[in-house]
PDB file of N, CA, C, O and CB in Angstrom:
ATOM      1  N   MET A   1      82.386 165.329 157.588  1.00  0.00           N
ATOM      2  CA  MET A   1      82.039 165.421 156.176  1.00  0.00           C
ATOM      3  C   MET A   1      83.097 164.687 155.359  1.00  0.00           C
ATOM      4  O   MET A   1      84.292 164.844 155.611  1.00  0.00           O
ATOM      5  CB  MET A   1      81.918 166.906 155.725  1.00  0.00           C
ATOM      6  N   THR A   2      82.677 163.901 154.400  1.00  0.00           N
ATOM      7  CA  THR A   2      83.620 163.136 153.581  1.00  0.00           C
ATOM      8  C   THR A   2      84.105 163.971 152.405  1.00  0.00           C
ATOM      9  O   THR A   2      83.378 164.804 151.863  1.00  0.00           O
ATOM     10  CB  THR A   2      82.970 161.835 153.075  1.00  0.00           C
ATOM     11  N   ASP A   3      85.350 163.725 152.029  1.00  0.00           N
ATOM     12  CA  ASP A   3      85.891 164.400 150.861  1.00  0.00           C
ATOM     13  C   ASP A   3      85.305 163.783 149.607  1.00  0.00           C
ATOM     14  O   ASP A   3      84.990 162.594 149.565  1.00  0.00           O
ATOM     15  CB  ASP A   3      87.429 164.321 150.841  1.00  0.00           C
ATOM     16  N   THR A   4      85.165 164.615 148.587  1.00  0.00           N
ATOM     17  CA  THR A   4      84.679 164.131 147.308  1.00  0.00           C
ATOM     18  C   THR A   4      85.846 163.467 146.584  1.00  0.00           C
ATOM     19  O   THR A   4      86.892 164.092 146.410  1.00  0.00           O
ATOM     20  CB  THR A   4      84.063 165.289 146.455  1.00  0.00           C
ATOM     21  N   PRO A   5      85.688 162.203 146.157  1.00  0.00           N
ATOM     22  CA  PRO A   5      86.785 161.527 145.462  1.00  0.00           C
ATOM     23  C   PRO A   5      86.951 162.064 144.041  1.00  0.00           C
ATOM     24  O   PRO A   5      86.054 162.708 143.497  1.00  0.00           O
ATOM     25  CB  PRO A   5      86.542 160.012 145.426  1.00  0.00           C
ATOM     26  N   ALA A   6      88.097 161.791 143.461  1.00  0.00           N
ATOM     27  CA  ALA A   6      88.326 162.146 142.062  1.00  0.00           C
ATOM     28  C   ALA A   6      87.417 161.272 141.202  1.00  0.00           C
ATOM     29  O   ALA A   6      87.205 160.103 141.524  1.00  0.00           O
ATOM     30  CB  ALA A   6      89.838 161.965 141.660  1.00  0.00           C
ATOM     31  N   PRO A   7      86.882 161.819 140.120  1.00  0.00           N
ATOM     32  CA  PRO A   7      86.041 161.013 139.236  1.00  0.00           C
ATOM     33  C   PRO A   7      86.799 159.792 138.713  1.00  0.00           C
ATOM     34  O   PRO A   7      87.956 159.902 138.309  1.00  0.00           O
ATOM     35  CB  PRO A   7      85.536 161.861 138.062  1.00  0.00           C
ATOM     36  N   ALA A   8      86.145 158.636 138.724  1.00  0.00           N
ATOM     37  CA  ALA A   8      86.750 157.395 138.249  1.00  0.00           C
ATOM     38  C   ALA A   8      85.675 156.536 137.591  1.00  0.00           C
ATOM     39  O   ALA A   8      84.482 156.709 137.844  1.00  0.00           O
ATOM     40  CB  ALA A   8      87.435 156.626 139.416  1.00  0.00           C
ATOM     41  N   ILE A   9      86.106 155.627 136.759  1.00  0.00           N
ATOM     42  CA  ILE A   9      85.189 154.737 136.056  1.00  0.00           C
ATOM     43  C   ILE A   9      84.380 153.909 137.056  1.00  0.00           C
ATOM     44  O   ILE A   9      84.904 153.471 138.081  1.00  0.00           O
ATOM     45  CB  ILE A   9      85.963 153.813 135.093  1.00  0.00           C
ATOM     46  N   ASP A  10      83.101 153.701 136.746  1.00  0.00           N
ATOM     47  CA  ASP A  10      82.141 152.925 137.541  1.00  0.00           C
ATOM     48  C   ASP A  10      81.718 153.599 138.839  1.00  0.00           C
ATOM     49  O   ASP A  10      81.308 152.921 139.781  1.00  0.00           O
ATOM     50  CB  ASP A  10      82.722 151.590 137.859  1.00  0.00           C
ATOM     51  N   GLN A  11      81.812 154.918 138.901  1.00  0.00           N
ATOM     52  CA  GLN A  11      81.250 155.655 140.025  1.00  0.00           C
ATOM     53  C   GLN A  11      79.891 156.218 139.611  1.00  0.00           C
ATOM     54  O   GLN A  11      79.650 156.490 138.434  1.00  0.00           O
ATOM     55  CB  GLN A  11      82.213 156.795 140.487  1.00  0.00           C
ATOM     56  N   ILE A  12      79.002 156.390 140.603  1.00  0.00           N
ATOM     57  CA  ILE A  12      77.694 157.007 140.375  1.00  0.00           C
ATOM     58  C   ILE A  12      77.742 158.419 140.969  1.00  0.00           C
ATOM     59  O   ILE A  12      78.199 158.619 142.094  1.00  0.00           O
ATOM     60  CB  ILE A  12      76.524 156.147 141.019  1.00  0.00           C
ATOM     61  N   TRP A  13      77.260 159.395 140.186  1.00  0.00           N
ATOM     62  CA  TRP A  13      77.212 160.791 140.612  1.00  0.00           C
ATOM     63  C   TRP A  13      75.807 161.320 140.377  1.00  0.00           C
ATOM     64  O   TRP A  13      75.139 160.921 139.423  1.00  0.00           O
ATOM     65  CB  TRP A  13      78.267 161.654 139.852  1.00  0.00           C
ATOM     66  N   GLN A  14      75.351 162.231 141.259  1.00  0.00           N
ATOM     67  CA  GLN A  14      74.022 162.821 141.129  1.00  0.00           C
ATOM     68  C   GLN A  14      74.146 164.291 140.754  1.00  0.00           C
ATOM     69  O   GLN A  14      74.964 165.018 141.318  1.00  0.00           O
ATOM     70  CB  GLN A  14      73.217 162.661 142.440  1.00  0.00           C
ATOM     71  N   ASP A  15      73.332 164.720 139.802  1.00  0.00           N
ATOM     72  CA  ASP A  15      73.311 166.105 139.341  1.00  0.00           C
ATOM     73  C   ASP A  15      72.728 166.989 140.440  1.00  0.00           C
ATOM     74  O   ASP A  15      71.663 166.682 140.974  1.00  0.00           O
ATOM     75  CB  ASP A  15      72.490 166.245 138.026  1.00  0.00           C
ATOM     76  N   ASN A  16      73.412 168.085 140.786  1.00  0.00           N
ATOM     77  CA  ASN A  16      72.926 169.006 141.812  1.00  0.00           C
ATOM     78  C   ASN A  16      72.011 170.094 141.259  1.00  0.00           C
ATOM     79  O   ASN A  16      71.360 170.796 142.032  1.00  0.00           O
ATOM     80  CB  ASN A  16      74.092 169.646 142.510  1.00  0.00           C
ATOM     81  N   ASP A  17      71.949 170.244 139.954  1.00  0.00           N
ATOM     82  CA  ASP A  17      71.127 171.284 139.350  1.00  0.00           C
ATOM     83  C   ASP A  17      69.660 171.013 139.698  1.00  0.00           C
ATOM     84  O   ASP A  17      69.169 169.911 139.454  1.00  0.00           O
ATOM     85  CB  ASP A  17      71.337 171.339 137.799  1.00  0.00           C
ATOM     86  N   PRO A  18      68.949 172.005 140.269  1.00  0.00           N
ATOM     87  CA  PRO A  18      67.552 171.774 140.661  1.00  0.00           C
ATOM     88  C   PRO A  18      66.648 171.409 139.482  1.00  0.00           C
ATOM     89  O   PRO A  18      65.612 170.774 139.680  1.00  0.00           O
ATOM     90  CB  PRO A  18      67.006 173.006 141.346  1.00  0.00           C
ATOM     91  N   ARG A  19      67.017 171.795 138.272  1.00  0.00           N
ATOM     92  CA  ARG A  19      66.218 171.440 137.092  1.00  0.00           C
ATOM     93  C   ARG A  19      66.363 169.966 136.745  1.00  0.00           C
ATOM     94  O   ARG A  19      65.550 169.428 135.994  1.00  0.00           O
ATOM     95  CB  ARG A  19      66.628 172.296 135.894  1.00  0.00           C
ATOM     96  N   SER A  20      67.383 169.307 137.279  1.00  0.00           N
ATOM     97  CA  SER A  20      67.635 167.888 136.995  1.00  0.00           C
ATOM     98  C   SER A  20      67.532 167.056 138.260  1.00  0.00           C
ATOM     99  O   SER A  20      68.271 166.085 138.430  1.00  0.00           O
ATOM    100  CB  SER A  20      69.017 167.701 136.356  1.00  0.00           C
ATOM    101  N   HIS A  21      66.632 167.424 139.139  1.00  0.00           N
ATOM    102  CA  HIS A  21      66.496 166.759 140.437  1.00  0.00           C
ATOM    103  C   HIS A  21      66.412 165.237 140.293  1.00  0.00           C
ATOM    104  O   HIS A  21      65.559 164.719 139.572  1.00  0.00           O
ATOM    105  CB  HIS A  21      65.257 167.280 141.164  1.00  0.00           C
ATOM    106  N   GLY A  22      67.292 164.540 140.976  1.00  0.00           N
ATOM    107  CA  GLY A  22      67.279 163.083 140.988  1.00  0.00           C
ATOM    108  C   GLY A  22      68.057 162.411 139.871  1.00  0.00           C
ATOM    109  O   GLY A  22      68.192 161.187 139.874  1.00  0.00           O
ATOM    110  N   ARG A  23      68.575 163.176 138.910  1.00  0.00           N
ATOM    111  CA  ARG A  23      69.302 162.587 137.776  1.00  0.00           C
ATOM    112  C   ARG A  23      70.635 162.022 138.249  1.00  0.00           C
ATOM    113  O   ARG A  23      71.431 162.724 138.871  1.00  0.00           O
ATOM    114  CB  ARG A  23      69.531 163.639 136.659  1.00  0.00           C
ATOM    115  N   LYS A  24      70.871 160.744 137.949  1.00  0.00           N
ATOM    116  CA  LYS A  24      72.129 160.098 138.326  1.00  0.00           C
ATOM    117  C   LYS A  24      72.806 159.540 137.087  1.00  0.00           C
ATOM    118  O   LYS A  24      72.147 159.055 136.167  1.00  0.00           O
ATOM    119  CB  LYS A  24      71.888 158.977 139.363  1.00  0.00           C
ATOM    120  N   VAL A  25      74.142 159.615 137.076  1.00  0.00           N
ATOM    121  CA  VAL A  25      74.929 159.110 135.951  1.00  0.00           C
ATOM    122  C   VAL A  25      76.048 158.215 136.470  1.00  0.00           C
ATOM    123  O   VAL A  25      76.507 158.355 137.604  1.00  0.00           O
ATOM    124  CB  VAL A  25      75.509 160.278 135.113  1.00  0.00           C
ATOM    125  N   ARG A  26      76.477 157.284 135.602  1.00  0.00           N
ATOM    126  CA  ARG A  26      77.610 156.403 135.915  1.00  0.00           C
ATOM    127  C   ARG A  26      78.721 156.730 134.941  1.00  0.00           C
ATOM    128  O   ARG A  26      78.488 156.820 133.736  1.00  0.00           O
ATOM    129  CB  ARG A  26      77.213 154.879 135.832  1.00  0.00           C
ATOM    130  N   ILE A  27      79.934 156.911 135.455  1.00  0.00           N
ATOM    131  CA  ILE A  27      81.083 157.203 134.599  1.00  0.00           C
ATOM    132  C   ILE A  27      81.521 155.907 133.916  1.00  0.00           C
ATOM    133  O   ILE A  27      81.777 154.901 134.578  1.00  0.00           O
ATOM    134  CB  ILE A  27      82.262 157.830 135.424  1.00  0.00           C
ATOM    135  N   THR A  28      81.605 155.947 132.572  1.00  0.00           N
ATOM    136  CA  THR A  28      82.000 154.762 131.812  1.00  0.00           C
ATOM    137  C   THR A  28      83.393 154.907 131.208  1.00  0.00           C
ATOM    138  O   THR A  28      84.077 153.906 130.995  1.00  0.00           O
ATOM    139  CB  THR A  28      80.989 154.489 130.712  1.00  0.00           C
ATOM    140  N   GLU A  29      83.827 156.145 130.928  1.00  0.00           N
ATOM    141  CA  GLU A  29      85.154 156.402 130.358  1.00  0.00           C
ATOM    142  C   GLU A  29      85.643 157.758 130.841  1.00  0.00           C
ATOM    143  O   GLU A  29      84.848 158.624 131.205  1.00  0.00           O
ATOM    144  CB  GLU A  29      85.120 156.351 128.798  1.00  0.00           C
ATOM    145  N   ILE A  30      86.955 157.932 130.841  1.00  0.00           N
ATOM    146  CA  ILE A  30      87.550 159.225 131.175  1.00  0.00           C
ATOM    147  C   ILE A  30      88.667 159.485 130.187  1.00  0.00           C
ATOM    148  O   ILE A  30      89.508 158.622 129.938  1.00  0.00           O
ATOM    149  CB  ILE A  30      88.079 159.259 132.650  1.00  0.00           C
ATOM    150  N   ASP A  31      88.668 160.724 129.609  1.00  0.00           N
ATOM    151  CA  ASP A  31      89.815 161.126 128.791  1.00  0.00           C
ATOM    152  C   ASP A  31      90.484 162.291 129.519  1.00  0.00           C
ATOM    153  O   ASP A  31      90.232 162.475 130.710  1.00  0.00           O
ATOM    154  CB  ASP A  31      89.380 161.529 127.310  1.00  0.00           C
ATOM    155  N   GLY A  32      91.299 163.061 128.874  1.00  0.00           N
ATOM    156  CA  GLY A  32      92.051 164.117 129.546  1.00  0.00           C
ATOM    157  C   GLY A  32      91.228 165.162 130.267  1.00  0.00           C
ATOM    158  O   GLY A  32      91.601 165.584 131.362  1.00  0.00           O
ATOM    159  N   THR A  33      90.106 165.599 129.681  1.00  0.00           N
ATOM    160  CA  THR A  33      89.333 166.695 130.261  1.00  0.00           C
ATOM    161  C   THR A  33      87.868 166.369 130.515  1.00  0.00           C
ATOM    162  O   THR A  33      87.173 167.146 131.170  1.00  0.00           O
ATOM    163  CB  THR A  33      89.413 167.874 129.372  1.00  0.00           C
ATOM    164  N   HIS A  34      87.385 165.234 130.010  1.00  0.00           N
ATOM    165  CA  HIS A  34      85.972 164.903 130.103  1.00  0.00           C
ATOM    166  C   HIS A  34      85.749 163.463 130.574  1.00  0.00           C
ATOM    167  O   HIS A  34      86.617 162.599 130.454  1.00  0.00           O
ATOM    168  CB  HIS A  34      85.301 165.118 128.759  1.00  0.00           C
ATOM    169  N   ALA A  35      84.553 163.247 131.113  1.00  0.00           N
ATOM    170  CA  ALA A  35      84.109 161.894 131.447  1.00  0.00           C
ATOM    171  C   ALA A  35      82.938 161.567 130.529  1.00  0.00           C
ATOM    172  O   ALA A  35      82.082 162.415 130.276  1.00  0.00           O
ATOM    173  CB  ALA A  35      83.703 161.767 132.974  1.00  0.00           C
ATOM    174  N   ILE A  36      82.906 160.357 130.043  1.00  0.00           N
ATOM    175  CA  ILE A  36      81.752 159.857 129.302  1.00  0.00           C
ATOM    176  C   ILE A  36      80.875 159.176 130.348  1.00  0.00           C
ATOM    177  O   ILE A  36      81.320 158.270 131.053  1.00  0.00           O
ATOM    178  CB  ILE A  36      82.170 158.859 128.114  1.00  0.00           C
ATOM    179  N   VAL A  37      79.622 159.625 130.441  1.00  0.00           N
ATOM    180  CA  VAL A  37      78.721 159.087 131.449  1.00  0.00           C
ATOM    181  C   VAL A  37      77.497 158.485 130.792  1.00  0.00           C
ATOM    182  O   VAL A  37      77.131 158.838 129.671  1.00  0.00           O
ATOM    183  CB  VAL A  37      78.312 160.170 132.444  1.00  0.00           C
ATOM    184  N   GLU A  38      76.874 157.571 131.513  1.00  0.00           N
ATOM    185  CA  GLU A  38      75.655 156.913 131.063  1.00  0.00           C
ATOM    186  C   GLU A  38      74.561 157.229 132.068  1.00  0.00           C
ATOM    187  O   GLU A  38      74.762 157.081 133.274  1.00  0.00           O
ATOM    188  CB  GLU A  38      75.857 155.366 130.909  1.00  0.00           C
ATOM    189  N   LEU A  39      73.417 157.659 131.587  1.00  0.00           N
ATOM    190  CA  LEU A  39      72.304 157.989 132.459  1.00  0.00           C
ATOM    191  C   LEU A  39      71.801 156.728 133.161  1.00  0.00           C
ATOM    192  O   LEU A  39      71.521 155.711 132.527  1.00  0.00           O
ATOM    193  CB  LEU A  39      71.169 158.658 131.660  1.00  0.00           C
ATOM    194  N   VAL A  40      71.695 156.823 134.489  1.00  0.00           N
ATOM    195  CA  VAL A  40      71.240 155.687 135.291  1.00  0.00           C
ATOM    196  C   VAL A  40      69.795 155.907 135.741  1.00  0.00           C
ATOM    197  O   VAL A  40      68.972 154.996 135.657  1.00  0.00           O
ATOM    198  CB  VAL A  40      72.164 155.479 136.518  1.00  0.00           C
ATOM    199  N   VAL A  41      69.489 157.112 136.217  1.00  0.00           N
ATOM    200  CA  VAL A  41      68.160 157.431 136.731  1.00  0.00           C
ATOM    201  C   VAL A  41      67.699 158.732 136.095  1.00  0.00           C
ATOM    202  O   VAL A  41      68.448 159.708 136.050  1.00  0.00           O
ATOM    203  CB  VAL A  41      68.162 157.539 138.288  1.00  0.00           C
ATOM    204  N   LEU A  42      66.455 158.744 135.599  1.00  0.00           N
ATOM    205  CA  LEU A  42      65.881 159.961 135.033  1.00  0.00           C
ATOM    206  C   LEU A  42      65.764 161.041 136.087  1.00  0.00           C
ATOM    207  O   LEU A  42      65.744 160.755 137.284  1.00  0.00           O
ATOM    208  CB  LEU A  42      64.515 159.677 134.421  1.00  0.00           C
ATOM    209  N   ARG A  43      65.688 162.281 135.639  1.00  0.00           N
ATOM    210  CA  ARG A  43      65.608 163.376 136.596  1.00  0.00           C
ATOM    211  C   ARG A  43      64.257 163.483 137.277  1.00  0.00           C
ATOM    212  O   ARG A  43      64.181 164.027 138.379  1.00  0.00           O
ATOM    213  CB  ARG A  43      65.917 164.663 135.914  1.00  0.00           C
ATOM    214  N   SER A  44      63.183 162.985 136.668  1.00  0.00           N
ATOM    215  CA  SER A  44      61.880 162.935 137.338  1.00  0.00           C
ATOM    216  C   SER A  44      61.006 161.904 136.638  1.00  0.00           C
ATOM    217  O   SER A  44      61.269 161.534 135.494  1.00  0.00           O
ATOM    218  CB  SER A  44      61.190 164.336 137.340  1.00  0.00           C
ATOM    219  N   VAL A  45      59.987 161.451 137.312  1.00  0.00           N
ATOM    220  CA  VAL A  45      59.132 160.392 136.786  1.00  0.00           C
ATOM    221  C   VAL A  45      58.427 160.840 135.507  1.00  0.00           C
ATOM    222  O   VAL A  45      58.320 160.057 134.563  1.00  0.00           O
ATOM    223  CB  VAL A  45      58.100 159.969 137.838  1.00  0.00           C
ATOM    224  N   GLY A  46      57.944 162.086 135.456  1.00  0.00           N
ATOM    225  CA  GLY A  46      57.195 162.548 134.299  1.00  0.00           C
ATOM    226  C   GLY A  46      58.046 163.109 133.173  1.00  0.00           C
ATOM    227  O   GLY A  46      57.496 163.571 132.173  1.00  0.00           O
ATOM    228  N   HIS A  47      59.353 163.087 133.294  1.00  0.00           N
ATOM    229  CA  HIS A  47      60.234 163.664 132.278  1.00  0.00           C
ATOM    230  C   HIS A  47      60.218 162.812 131.012  1.00  0.00           C
ATOM    231  O   HIS A  47      60.319 161.587 131.085  1.00  0.00           O
ATOM    232  CB  HIS A  47      61.674 163.794 132.818  1.00  0.00           C
ATOM    233  N   ARG A  48      60.091 163.459 129.850  1.00  0.00           N
ATOM    234  CA  ARG A  48      60.000 162.732 128.583  1.00  0.00           C
ATOM    235  C   ARG A  48      61.281 162.795 127.770  1.00  0.00           C
ATOM    236  O   ARG A  48      61.274 162.392 126.607  1.00  0.00           O
ATOM    237  CB  ARG A  48      58.864 163.274 127.764  1.00  0.00           C
ATOM    238  N   GLY A  49      62.362 163.276 128.323  1.00  0.00           N
ATOM    239  CA  GLY A  49      63.604 163.431 127.575  1.00  0.00           C
ATOM    240  C   GLY A  49      64.436 162.173 127.530  1.00  0.00           C
ATOM    241  O   GLY A  49      63.989 161.140 127.033  1.00  0.00           O
ATOM    242  N   SER A  50      65.624 162.256 128.039  1.00  0.00           N
ATOM    243  CA  SER A  50      66.594 161.166 127.973  1.00  0.00           C
ATOM    244  C   SER A  50      66.119 159.915 128.689  1.00  0.00           C
ATOM    245  O   SER A  50      65.379 159.976 129.671  1.00  0.00           O
ATOM    246  CB  SER A  50      67.905 161.610 128.558  1.00  0.00           C
ATOM    247  N   LYS A  51      66.567 158.776 128.170  1.00  0.00           N
ATOM    248  CA  LYS A  51      66.227 157.486 128.765  1.00  0.00           C
ATOM    249  C   LYS A  51      67.478 156.877 129.387  1.00  0.00           C
ATOM    250  O   LYS A  51      68.589 157.191 128.958  1.00  0.00           O
ATOM    251  CB  LYS A  51      65.614 156.525 127.705  1.00  0.00           C
ATOM    252  N   PRO A  52      67.323 156.010 130.394  1.00  0.00           N
ATOM    253  CA  PRO A  52      68.491 155.343 130.967  1.00  0.00           C
ATOM    254  C   PRO A  52      69.313 154.681 129.872  1.00  0.00           C
ATOM    255  O   PRO A  52      68.770 154.083 128.942  1.00  0.00           O
ATOM    256  CB  PRO A  52      68.064 154.303 132.017  1.00  0.00           C
ATOM    257  N   GLY A  53      70.627 154.796 129.996  1.00  0.00           N
ATOM    258  CA  GLY A  53      71.532 154.236 129.004  1.00  0.00           C
ATOM    259  C   GLY A  53      72.079 155.286 128.048  1.00  0.00           C
ATOM    260  O   GLY A  53      73.070 155.036 127.363  1.00  0.00           O
ATOM    261  N   ARG A  54      71.448 156.462 127.990  1.00  0.00           N
ATOM    262  CA  ARG A  54      71.937 157.530 127.122  1.00  0.00           C
ATOM    263  C   ARG A  54      73.312 157.976 127.604  1.00  0.00           C
ATOM    264  O   ARG A  54      73.544 158.119 128.804  1.00  0.00           O
ATOM    265  CB  ARG A  54      70.946 158.729 127.097  1.00  0.00           C
ATOM    266  N   ARG A  55      74.225 158.194 126.654  1.00  0.00           N
ATOM    267  CA  ARG A  55      75.595 158.592 127.007  1.00  0.00           C
ATOM    268  C   ARG A  55      75.840 160.038 126.629  1.00  0.00           C
ATOM    269  O   ARG A  55      75.313 160.523 125.627  1.00  0.00           O
ATOM    270  CB  ARG A  55      76.628 157.683 126.314  1.00  0.00           C
ATOM    271  N   THR A  56      76.645 160.732 127.437  1.00  0.00           N
ATOM    272  CA  THR A  56      77.008 162.110 127.175  1.00  0.00           C
ATOM    273  C   THR A  56      78.377 162.400 127.794  1.00  0.00           C
ATOM    274  O   THR A  56      78.884 161.616 128.597  1.00  0.00           O
ATOM    275  CB  THR A  56      75.933 163.075 127.728  1.00  0.00           C
ATOM    276  N   ARG A  57      78.974 163.544 127.409  1.00  0.00           N
ATOM    277  CA  ARG A  57      80.280 163.956 127.948  1.00  0.00           C
ATOM    278  C   ARG A  57      80.094 165.088 128.937  1.00  0.00           C
ATOM    279  O   ARG A  57      79.312 166.010 128.703  1.00  0.00           O
ATOM    280  CB  ARG A  57      81.241 164.390 126.812  1.00  0.00           C
ATOM    281  N   ILE A  58      80.823 165.012 130.051  1.00  0.00           N
ATOM    282  CA  ILE A  58      80.783 166.059 131.072  1.00  0.00           C
ATOM    283  C   ILE A  58      82.214 166.411 131.435  1.00  0.00           C
ATOM    284  O   ILE A  58      83.045 165.526 131.640  1.00  0.00           O
ATOM    285  CB  ILE A  58      79.974 165.604 132.337  1.00  0.00           C
ATOM    286  N   ARG A  59      82.502 167.716 131.515  1.00  0.00           N
ATOM    287  CA  ARG A  59      83.851 168.156 131.928  1.00  0.00           C
ATOM    288  C   ARG A  59      84.161 167.650 133.329  1.00  0.00           C
ATOM    289  O   ARG A  59      83.302 167.663 134.210  1.00  0.00           O
ATOM    290  CB  ARG A  59      83.968 169.706 131.882  1.00  0.00           C
ATOM    291  N   LEU A  60      85.384 167.209 133.523  1.00  0.00           N
ATOM    292  CA  LEU A  60      85.783 166.657 134.828  1.00  0.00           C
ATOM    293  C   LEU A  60      85.672 167.678 135.956  1.00  0.00           C
ATOM    294  O   LEU A  60      85.410 167.303 137.099  1.00  0.00           O
ATOM    295  CB  LEU A  60      87.209 166.138 134.757  1.00  0.00           C
ATOM    296  N   ASP A  61      85.867 168.960 135.655  1.00  0.00           N
ATOM    297  CA  ASP A  61      85.809 169.961 136.725  1.00  0.00           C
ATOM    298  C   ASP A  61      84.386 170.196 137.248  1.00  0.00           C
ATOM    299  O   ASP A  61      84.217 170.925 138.226  1.00  0.00           O
ATOM    300  CB  ASP A  61      86.388 171.273 136.229  1.00  0.00           C
ATOM    301  N   ARG A  62      83.364 169.604 136.629  1.00  0.00           N
ATOM    302  CA  ARG A  62      81.994 169.711 137.127  1.00  0.00           C
ATOM    303  C   ARG A  62      81.681 168.660 138.182  1.00  0.00           C
ATOM    304  O   ARG A  62      80.625 168.716 138.811  1.00  0.00           O
ATOM    305  CB  ARG A  62      81.014 169.589 135.980  1.00  0.00           C
ATOM    306  N   PHE A  63      82.580 167.704 138.387  1.00  0.00           N
ATOM    307  CA  PHE A  63      82.362 166.661 139.395  1.00  0.00           C
ATOM    308  C   PHE A  63      82.831 167.171 140.758  1.00  0.00           C
ATOM    309  O   PHE A  63      83.853 166.751 141.301  1.00  0.00           O
ATOM    310  CB  PHE A  63      83.113 165.343 139.012  1.00  0.00           C
ATOM    311  N   ARG A  64      82.026 168.103 141.278  1.00  0.00           N
ATOM    312  CA  ARG A  64      82.249 168.668 142.611  1.00  0.00           C
ATOM    313  C   ARG A  64      80.895 169.108 143.136  1.00  0.00           C
ATOM    314  O   ARG A  64      80.013 169.442 142.345  1.00  0.00           O
ATOM    315  CB  ARG A  64      83.277 169.870 142.581  1.00  0.00           C
ATOM    316  N   PRO A  65      80.707 169.118 144.442  1.00  0.00           N
ATOM    317  CA  PRO A  65      79.372 169.368 145.015  1.00  0.00           C
ATOM    318  C   PRO A  65      78.985 170.847 145.063  1.00  0.00           C
ATOM    319  O   PRO A  65      78.815 171.403 146.148  1.00  0.00           O
ATOM    320  CB  PRO A  65      79.311 168.803 146.409  1.00  0.00           C
ATOM    321  N   THR A  66      78.844 171.489 143.899  1.00  0.00           N
ATOM    322  CA  THR A  66      78.351 172.862 143.826  1.00  0.00           C
ATOM    323  C   THR A  66      76.923 172.827 143.288  1.00  0.00           C
ATOM    324  O   THR A  66      76.416 171.761 142.940  1.00  0.00           O
ATOM    325  CB  THR A  66      79.275 173.754 142.925  1.00  0.00           C
ATOM    326  N   SER A  67      76.280 173.981 143.217  1.00  0.00           N
ATOM    327  CA  SER A  67      74.889 174.015 142.762  1.00  0.00           C
ATOM    328  C   SER A  67      74.731 173.596 141.309  1.00  0.00           C
ATOM    329  O   SER A  67      73.653 173.153 140.913  1.00  0.00           O
ATOM    330  CB  SER A  67      74.325 175.396 142.945  1.00  0.00           C
ATOM    331  N   THR A  68      75.780 173.726 140.510  1.00  0.00           N
ATOM    332  CA  THR A  68      75.704 173.324 139.102  1.00  0.00           C
ATOM    333  C   THR A  68      76.599 172.135 138.795  1.00  0.00           C
ATOM    334  O   THR A  68      76.820 171.801 137.631  1.00  0.00           O
ATOM    335  CB  THR A  68      76.081 174.487 138.205  1.00  0.00           C
ATOM    336  N   GLY A  69      77.110 171.499 139.833  1.00  0.00           N
ATOM    337  CA  GLY A  69      77.996 170.361 139.647  1.00  0.00           C
ATOM    338  C   GLY A  69      77.311 169.039 139.962  1.00  0.00           C
ATOM    339  O   GLY A  69      76.091 168.908 139.867  1.00  0.00           O
ATOM    340  N   TYR A  70      78.122 168.077 140.334  1.00  0.00           N
ATOM    341  CA  TYR A  70      77.639 166.734 140.653  1.00  0.00           C
ATOM    342  C   TYR A  70      78.183 166.332 142.008  1.00  0.00           C
ATOM    343  O   TYR A  70      79.281 166.736 142.389  1.00  0.00           O
ATOM    344  CB  TYR A  70      78.058 165.706 139.564  1.00  0.00           C
ATOM    345  N   ARG A  71      77.410 165.532 142.741  1.00  0.00           N
ATOM    346  CA  ARG A  71      77.905 165.025 144.031  1.00  0.00           C
ATOM    347  C   ARG A  71      78.070 163.516 143.927  1.00  0.00           C
ATOM    348  O   ARG A  71      77.290 162.826 143.270  1.00  0.00           O
ATOM    349  CB  ARG A  71      76.932 165.399 145.206  1.00  0.00           C
ATOM    350  N   TYR A  72      79.093 163.031 144.586  1.00  0.00           N
ATOM    351  CA  TYR A  72      79.418 161.597 144.565  1.00  0.00           C
ATOM    352  C   TYR A  72      78.366 160.817 145.342  1.00  0.00           C
ATOM    353  O   TYR A  72      78.001 161.192 146.456  1.00  0.00           O
ATOM    354  CB  TYR A  72      80.832 161.339 145.160  1.00  0.00           C
ATOM    355  N   VAL A  73      77.879 159.725 144.745  1.00  0.00           N
ATOM    356  CA  VAL A  73      76.900 158.861 145.395  1.00  0.00           C
ATOM    357  C   VAL A  73      77.574 157.588 145.885  1.00  0.00           C
ATOM    358  O   VAL A  73      77.386 157.197 147.037  1.00  0.00           O
ATOM    359  CB  VAL A  73      75.744 158.523 144.433  1.00  0.00           C
ATOM    360  N   GLY A  74      78.360 156.933 145.027  1.00  0.00           N
ATOM    361  CA  GLY A  74      79.032 155.701 145.421  1.00  0.00           C
ATOM    362  C   GLY A  74      79.481 154.915 144.211  1.00  0.00           C
ATOM    363  O   GLY A  74      79.338 155.370 143.076  1.00  0.00           O
ATOM    364  N   PRO A  75      80.032 153.721 144.454  1.00  0.00           N
ATOM    365  CA  PRO A  75      80.439 152.869 143.329  1.00  0.00           C
ATOM    366  C   PRO A  75      79.218 152.285 142.632  1.00  0.00           C
ATOM    367  O   PRO A  75      78.144 152.174 143.222  1.00  0.00           O
ATOM    368  CB  PRO A  75      81.366 151.734 143.813  1.00  0.00           C
ATOM    369  N   ALA A  76      79.396 151.918 141.376  1.00  0.00           N
ATOM    370  CA  ALA A  76      78.271 151.346 140.598  1.00  0.00           C
ATOM    371  C   ALA A  76      77.913 149.975 141.101  1.00  0.00           C
ATOM    372  O   ALA A  76      76.998 149.343 140.574  1.00  0.00           O
ATOM    373  CB  ALA A  76      78.615 151.269 139.104  1.00  0.00           C
TER     374      ALA A  76
END
């Protein structure tokens, strides 16, 4: 099993929350406690919410492979 890397700019992470199945984000900025991410893939085909390119902030401690966290996918 591979270790989860520390969050860094230009990494892709996938949301583990079952309500957001398939949602992927790319880290664009990091400050002391949060990452600014850009939506890369919608959570489902029929979802009418956010569109690719939407930016949001996520606490850095959520970038870990738990049921409510994020799992590392790879570099952008």
